[in-house]
C-alpha positions, 0 to 999 in steps of 0.5 A: 873054450867059450860056453857053447849054448845059444844064450851064453853071449854075455859070459864069453871071455875076450877072444885071443887075437888071430893076426896071421896064419900059423904057417904064414901067408902062401904065395898067390897061385896064378900060373898053370904050373903053380895051379897043378902044384897046388892041386897036387898039394891039396890032393896030398891032404886029407878030410874036408876042404875049407873054401872061400872066395872074394869078389868085387861087389860094389866095384865090378858088374860081374859077380866073379871070384877074384880070389879063391882060398882053399885049406885042407888038413895035411896040405895047408892053404892055397890062394888061387888067382882065378883071373890071372891066366889068359885062357878059360878059367874053367880049363885053367882050374880044372885040376883044382876042381877035380881034387875039390870034387873028392870031399866035403866043402866047408864054407861060411855063407855058402850061398854067396860063394857057390855061384862064383865058384860054379862059374870056374867049374867048381861044384861041391859033392857035399857041403857044410855051411857054418853060418847056416849052422849058427842060425840053426843053433840059435845064435843071434850073431852068425858072421864069421868073426862072431862065431870064431870068437864064440866057439874057438875063442879067437879074434878075427880083425875086421878085414877087407871083405868089401874091398876091390878084389879085382885090384892087382897086385893084391896087397899083402894085408889083403892076402893075410886076411883072406888066408885067415878066413879059411884058417879057422873054418875046419875047426869052426865046423867041428865046434858048431857041429858039436853044438848042433849034435848036442841040440839034436839038430844034426839031421836038420842041418844036413837037410839044409846043406843038401838043399842049399847045394842042389838048389841052383841059381835063383831065377832072374828077377822080373823088371829089375829096373823096378828095384832102383832105390827111391823108385817109390817117389816116382808115380807118373808112368812117363817118369817110370819110363824114364827110370826104365830107360836110364836104368837099361842104358846104365846096365848096358854100359856097366855090363860092357865095362864090367863096372858096378852100375852105381859107379856109372850113375847112382840110383838117386841121380836116375830118380832125380832126372826122371822126376825133373824130366830135363829137355836139354843138356843144360837142364840135365847138367844143372841137376846134382851129379850130372854137372860133374865132368864125367857125367857131362861127357855122357850127357847126350847118352842120358838125355837120349834115354829121357827122350826115348822115355817121353816118346814111348807110347806104352809107358809102364804102369805105376804099380809093379806087375803082380808076382804073388801076394801084395805087400803085407801093409795092404792086406788089412784093406784088400783081404782082412781075413788073410791079414788075420791068418798071417798074424796067427801064422806068424804068432804060431811060428814065433812060439815054435821058434822060441821053443826049438831055438831056430829063427822063424825064417829058417823054420819055413820061408816067409814068402811061402807063409805069405802065399799060404795065408793069402790064398788059403781056402783050406787044404793040405798045408803039408803038400803046399809047403813041400811044393814050395821047397820046404824040407822034411824037418821043416814040415815036421815042425811047421805044419802042425803050428800052421794048421793050428794057427790057420784053422781057427782063422779060416772058420771065423 
């Protein structure tokens, strides 16, 4: 087995290729009767569940699961089609969800899969995230293939994670890839848990996993249209109004048709139209993308959005409404003492990170550190971080480091 220390990457032997599941690729479970049989099979097994889900990001508007993979010792692997039935998927998969509620889930990058699994009524009673465990162990590369190669000596071929999993029927090669992802999770959890135990980080990991399990969905972003790629090129409020109107129309179409917004109209085209401000269909279709057959059919829709933007008596302001500290690049000019505090805090956390072998972003939220340094006027660092969601192990490590960094800076 490869050496299980954070600095052993160079000594790793060549992984043994893992090309197919040991028991073959199971049949896709889609019908009500098959779901009940799958639930009975999983219930007959023992120990934790390896769980994974495949979505269709980049193809669909929704973040729903189009395939759910589950593996349990003594039961094998189940591949579920959560969209194959005609009824409510929560009700259709209730028997599976009930079985899953009885033991620990093992996932890799759990924050990506938990929301779509919750949509179909599946909630873990406890979880173990092997990717997060790898970060806490100090590994530079924590994708599934890298960790499986490092800790299990097995080579996972690059697969179909970015494929359109809403496609039906699902190709056999895709199902093989999906089954392999959970084939390795049970052994991977055992291996990385041993590493964390050797490093004295088992309790740190337990706190992180429970925080992740109970955190719930992130609050929706305010003014999501301001995340349009390339919006930094748009300075005029009227042009910003055009970006907002076109983004909103595109989002409504994408949501209605369940298609990824970028497949309706690329961000770059929204920015180009907002800056050019075409007044006629001919002007609009002279722009790149808009002259294509599909966009020509929608030209009136986009032109109407641009017209509404021009007629809007209250265009948006150029700067994004404040939501916390400004970008760090502006701190030296606006509040140099805060910039000095942030540098000292980052330096202190970098030293701590090196000492304990945990990335700085896992020691304490970078956003929380920025808010602390921007608003700092003395006070209880422990309470500030705790109110921001820091876990006990993080407080124990980060509070002394931040106190040492901030106190001298505050008195200069």
